[in-house]
N, C-alpha and C positions, 0 to 999 in steps of 0.2 A: 416505440420510445423507449431509450434505456437510460440507463444511471449508471455514471461510474464515479467510483474513487480511486483518484490514483497517489501514490507513495511514491516520491523520489529519495532513495538512499545518497546521502553526499560524501559517504567513508567506503572503501573498500569494502566488498561485502561479497560473500560465495553466492552468486545467482541460485544456483541449486538449492543450497540449503535454504534461502530465502524461498525460493519455492514451496519448497515442502514445508515450510511450515504456513505459506498460503493456502495449503490443500489441505493441512491437518484443521486450520482455522475455520474451513468449508464444512470441515468433517469429513471429507475422502482420505480413502485408506492412500496411503504414500505408493501402493500400485495400481491407484486408480489410470483412469485411461486419461493422458494428455499427450502433446506430442510437441516436437521441437521445430522451430521455423526458421531457416537461414533468410537473412535479409544482406546478406554478406558481412559488413564489419560487426552489424548487429543482430543478435539473436533475440528469438523469443520462444519460450517455455508458455506454453498454455494449455490449462484442463480442458476436456470437452464437454460439451452439453451433453444432456440427457443421462446425468449421475444423480439426480437431485437432491443438487448444491444449491444453495441460496444465490450464489452468482458464481461464475467464472472468472479465474484469475489469469493472469498473463503478469510473467517478469520480461522486462527487456534489458539486454547488456549488451557491452561492447564482447566482440570474441577475444580482444587481447589485453581485457581486463582494464584498459585505459577509462577514462571519464569522457562521459557522453557529454557533447556542451547542451545537448536539451534543445528545445524549440524556442527560442525567446520571443518569434514572432507570434506564435500562441499561448505565449506565456508561461512555458513548464521551463523549471529552472534545468542547469546541467546535474550530473549524479551517476554515480557508478552502477546503479538499479534502477529501472522504475517499475513499480508494480503495479498492475491496474485490478481492480474487482471492479464487475461490470455486470448489472442486471439487466435483462430483457424485460422489462415493467416499465409503468409509469414511476415518477420520481414523486412517490405517495408518503405519507408520515411511516407506514411500515418500514418501505423502501429505505428511507433515511435513516431510521431507528439499525436496520439491520448494517447497515454500510458505515452508522457510525458505531458499532461494535465489531466491526470487521477491522476499521481503521484503529480504535481503541488498542484490540488484541495485539496486532502487527506492531503499533505504534510503541507498544507495551515492551513486546521481543525485540525491538532493536533496541531501543533506550538502555534495556538490560543489557546489551551487547555493546554499550556507550558508542552507539553509531547516531551520527545527525542525522537527522532525515527534513522532509517537509510535507506537505499532503493538501491535495485540493479534494472538493465534492462538487459533481455537475459541475464542471468547468468555472468553480468560483475562483477566487483567486489562492494561491497558494499560501499556506500557515506553516512558519519554520518553528519545529521541534527539535531540540537534540537534548544528546546526554555531555552535560558540559563539565570542567575539572568539579573535582568535590570540592564544596566549600561548608565547612563547618557552620551548620543553622541554617542552612539554605536547602530546599528540596532540589535533586538533581532530577527527578522526573517532570518534566515539562507538560508533557502527555498525559494529564490526568484526564480522568474521564469527567470530569465536570467541564473541566476545557474543550476537549470535544465536543461533549450534548453545546455549550455554549455557539462551539462555532455551526453546530450545525443548525442555529436558529431556536435552542433553548425547548428543544425536545427531551421529555421526559419517560420515566417510565422503562419496562421491559423491551 
């Protein structure tokens, strides 16, 4: 059984930079083992197993930089890049906490770059987060740790 957390970036983003961030978040060196898979119009960057990381990471992106329509039948929205963290284990509280942290760190990275994004865990509904225009008196970081904790069913702790 696998557990997957998916983030869809809804603004143009450098897929290689996003993949570098994902590897750093997983604690992998930037010169670690990974491969590029050519699916024609869409390419995929993917870490390789056996590196001691808590999950595998893959980034899917259009070769020409255009927006991908997503997979509406599967409930996956369109975007410029799709990042998936996948763990080959049961979807336990420990795995959910790990994925919550991966999503939170990546969400903060995207929000810091003022990129709109949405995410889902374990085939759940996608939740929209974004870095909207600066408004005085309002928080621009909608992807707070508390919101991610709440979306994962109220998990608490490290």
